[in-house]
TIMAR-407303 format. One record per residue (C-alpha): residue number from 0; x, z, y. Coordinates in Angstrom, 1 decimal. Last residue first. Example, Ala and Ser with C-alpha at 12.3 -4.5 7.8 and 13.67 -1.06 7.14 Angstrom:
REM TIMAR-407303
{k: 1	u: 13.7	w: 7.1	v: -1.1}
{k: 0	u: 12.3	w: 7.8	v: -4.5}
REM end
This chain:
REM TIMAR-407303
{k: 135	u: 105.6	w: 178.9	v: 96.4}
{k: 134	u: 104.9	w: 181.3	v: 99.2}
{k: 133	u: 105.5	w: 179.1	v: 102.2}
{k: 132	u: 107.7	w: 181.7	v: 103.9}
{k: 131	u: 109.7	w: 182.9	v: 101.0}
{k: 130	u: 110.1	w: 179.9	v: 98.7}
{k: 129	u: 110.0	w: 177.2	v: 101.3}
{k: 128	u: 112.3	w: 179.0	v: 103.7}
{k: 127	u: 114.7	w: 179.8	v: 100.9}
{k: 126	u: 114.8	w: 176.1	v: 99.9}
{k: 125	u: 115.3	w: 175.1	v: 103.6}
{k: 124	u: 118.2	w: 177.5	v: 104.0}
{k: 123	u: 119.9	w: 176.3	v: 100.9}
{k: 122	u: 119.3	w: 172.7	v: 102.0}
{k: 121	u: 121.5	w: 173.2	v: 105.0}
{k: 120	u: 119.9	w: 172.1	v: 108.3}
{k: 119	u: 121.7	w: 169.4	v: 110.2}
{k: 118	u: 120.2	w: 167.5	v: 113.1}
{k: 117	u: 117.5	w: 170.1	v: 114.0}
{k: 116	u: 114.4	w: 168.3	v: 115.3}
{k: 115	u: 114.2	w: 167.4	v: 118.9}
{k: 114	u: 110.5	w: 166.8	v: 119.7}
{k: 113	u: 109.7	w: 169.0	v: 116.7}
{k: 112	u: 106.8	w: 168.9	v: 114.2}
{k: 111	u: 106.9	w: 165.4	v: 112.7}
{k: 110	u: 110.7	w: 165.5	v: 112.2}
{k: 109	u: 110.4	w: 169.1	v: 110.9}
{k: 108	u: 107.8	w: 168.0	v: 108.3}
{k: 107	u: 110.2	w: 165.3	v: 107.1}
{k: 106	u: 113.0	w: 167.9	v: 106.8}
{k: 105	u: 110.7	w: 170.1	v: 104.8}
{k: 104	u: 109.9	w: 167.1	v: 102.5}
{k: 103	u: 113.6	w: 166.6	v: 101.9}
{k: 102	u: 114.2	w: 170.3	v: 101.3}
{k: 101	u: 111.5	w: 170.3	v: 98.6}
{k: 100	u: 107.9	w: 171.7	v: 98.1}
{k: 99	u: 106.6	w: 170.9	v: 101.6}
{k: 98	u: 103.1	w: 172.1	v: 102.4}
{k: 97	u: 102.2	w: 169.9	v: 105.5}
{k: 96	u: 104.0	w: 166.8	v: 104.2}
{k: 95	u: 102.7	w: 167.0	v: 100.6}
{k: 94	u: 99.3	w: 168.0	v: 101.9}
{k: 93	u: 99.2	w: 164.8	v: 104.0}
{k: 92	u: 100.2	w: 162.8	v: 100.9}
{k: 91	u: 97.4	w: 164.4	v: 98.9}
{k: 90	u: 94.9	w: 163.7	v: 101.7}
{k: 89	u: 95.7	w: 160.0	v: 101.3}
{k: 88	u: 97.5	w: 157.1	v: 102.9}
{k: 87	u: 99.3	w: 158.8	v: 105.7}
{k: 86	u: 99.7	w: 157.9	v: 109.4}
{k: 85	u: 96.5	w: 159.7	v: 110.4}
{k: 84	u: 93.4	w: 158.2	v: 112.1}
{k: 83	u: 94.2	w: 154.9	v: 110.5}
{k: 82	u: 90.7	w: 153.8	v: 109.3}
{k: 81	u: 91.7	w: 154.5	v: 105.7}
{k: 80	u: 92.7	w: 158.0	v: 106.6}
{k: 79	u: 89.5	w: 158.7	v: 108.4}
{k: 78	u: 87.6	w: 157.3	v: 105.4}
{k: 77	u: 89.3	w: 159.9	v: 103.1}
{k: 76	u: 87.5	w: 162.5	v: 105.2}
{k: 75	u: 88.6	w: 165.1	v: 107.7}
{k: 74	u: 85.7	w: 167.2	v: 109.1}
{k: 73	u: 87.3	w: 170.6	v: 108.7}
{k: 72	u: 90.8	w: 169.2	v: 109.6}
{k: 71	u: 91.8	w: 172.2	v: 111.6}
{k: 70	u: 93.7	w: 172.2	v: 114.9}
{k: 69	u: 91.3	w: 174.4	v: 116.9}
{k: 68	u: 87.8	w: 175.4	v: 115.9}
{k: 67	u: 85.6	w: 177.3	v: 118.4}
{k: 66	u: 82.5	w: 178.9	v: 117.1}
{k: 65	u: 79.6	w: 180.4	v: 118.9}
{k: 64	u: 76.8	w: 183.0	v: 118.4}
{k: 63	u: 77.8	w: 184.0	v: 114.8}
{k: 62	u: 75.7	w: 186.9	v: 113.4}
{k: 61	u: 72.4	w: 185.2	v: 112.5}
{k: 60	u: 74.2	w: 182.1	v: 111.2}
{k: 59	u: 76.1	w: 184.1	v: 108.6}
{k: 58	u: 77.1	w: 181.6	v: 105.9}
{k: 57	u: 77.6	w: 178.5	v: 108.0}
{k: 56	u: 79.3	w: 180.4	v: 110.9}
{k: 55	u: 81.6	w: 182.2	v: 108.6}
{k: 54	u: 82.5	w: 179.0	v: 106.7}
{k: 53	u: 83.4	w: 177.3	v: 110.0}
{k: 52	u: 85.4	w: 180.3	v: 111.1}
{k: 51	u: 87.2	w: 180.3	v: 107.7}
{k: 50	u: 88.0	w: 176.6	v: 107.9}
{k: 49	u: 89.2	w: 177.1	v: 111.5}
{k: 48	u: 91.4	w: 179.9	v: 110.3}
{k: 47	u: 93.3	w: 177.3	v: 108.4}
{k: 46	u: 94.4	w: 175.9	v: 111.7}
{k: 45	u: 93.1	w: 178.2	v: 114.5}
{k: 44	u: 89.6	w: 179.7	v: 114.2}
{k: 43	u: 87.8	w: 181.2	v: 117.2}
{k: 42	u: 84.6	w: 183.2	v: 116.5}
{k: 41	u: 82.0	w: 184.6	v: 118.8}
{k: 40	u: 80.2	w: 187.6	v: 117.5}
{k: 39	u: 76.8	w: 189.3	v: 117.2}
{k: 38	u: 75.8	w: 192.5	v: 115.4}
{k: 37	u: 79.1	w: 194.3	v: 115.2}
{k: 36	u: 78.5	w: 197.7	v: 113.7}
{k: 35	u: 82.2	w: 198.2	v: 112.6}
{k: 34	u: 81.2	w: 198.1	v: 108.9}
{k: 33	u: 79.3	w: 194.8	v: 109.6}
{k: 32	u: 82.4	w: 193.3	v: 111.4}
{k: 31	u: 84.6	w: 194.1	v: 108.4}
{k: 30	u: 82.0	w: 192.8	v: 106.0}
{k: 29	u: 81.6	w: 189.5	v: 107.9}
{k: 28	u: 85.4	w: 189.0	v: 107.9}
{k: 27	u: 85.5	w: 189.6	v: 104.2}
{k: 26	u: 82.6	w: 187.1	v: 103.6}
{k: 25	u: 84.6	w: 184.5	v: 105.7}
{k: 24	u: 87.6	w: 185.2	v: 103.5}
{k: 23	u: 85.5	w: 184.5	v: 100.4}
{k: 22	u: 84.3	w: 181.2	v: 101.8}
{k: 21	u: 87.8	w: 180.2	v: 103.0}
{k: 20	u: 88.9	w: 180.6	v: 99.3}
{k: 19	u: 91.5	w: 183.2	v: 98.2}
{k: 18	u: 89.1	w: 185.1	v: 96.0}
{k: 17	u: 88.3	w: 181.8	v: 94.3}
{k: 16	u: 91.7	w: 181.8	v: 92.6}
{k: 15	u: 93.5	w: 178.5	v: 92.9}
{k: 14	u: 96.7	w: 179.6	v: 94.5}
{k: 13	u: 99.5	w: 177.0	v: 94.0}
{k: 12	u: 97.9	w: 174.7	v: 96.6}
{k: 11	u: 98.6	w: 177.1	v: 99.3}
{k: 10	u: 96.3	w: 179.6	v: 101.1}
{k: 9	u: 97.5	w: 182.0	v: 103.7}
{k: 8	u: 95.2	w: 185.0	v: 103.7}
{k: 7	u: 93.3	w: 185.7	v: 106.8}
{k: 6	u: 94.3	w: 187.6	v: 110.0}
{k: 5	u: 91.4	w: 189.1	v: 111.9}
{k: 4	u: 91.8	w: 189.7	v: 115.6}
{k: 3	u: 89.0	w: 191.7	v: 117.4}
{k: 2	u: 87.9	w: 191.4	v: 121.0}
{k: 1	u: 85.1	w: 193.5	v: 122.5}
{k: 0	u: 82.0	w: 192.3	v: 124.3}
REM end
């Protein structure tokens, strides 16, 4: 069995076109594998790739043998938030933290992400990071 890495599009809230959906990306992965004569595959999806892997397995059961999903909220529901699974009140609040739009939200994400977050990061650097890396 050979190994192939597929990088999917990064999806943010500002992109609503269907051609950026996890379903579309799963179809693209399927077509790449089909063109390369891959008959069966095992899929590992990390973070957003977990959604793509899940969609790939759901759409193309005959091709996907096994799926491993890491760090993706595929089964996350509002009830999970109400039950205290995550320290946020809604999926919108979670998205605001995970996809920061302001330097203040970026600092909040850094506090959640790092054991020892940077003490002082200039806002101009955070704004550039948000605009360039997070594709706003």
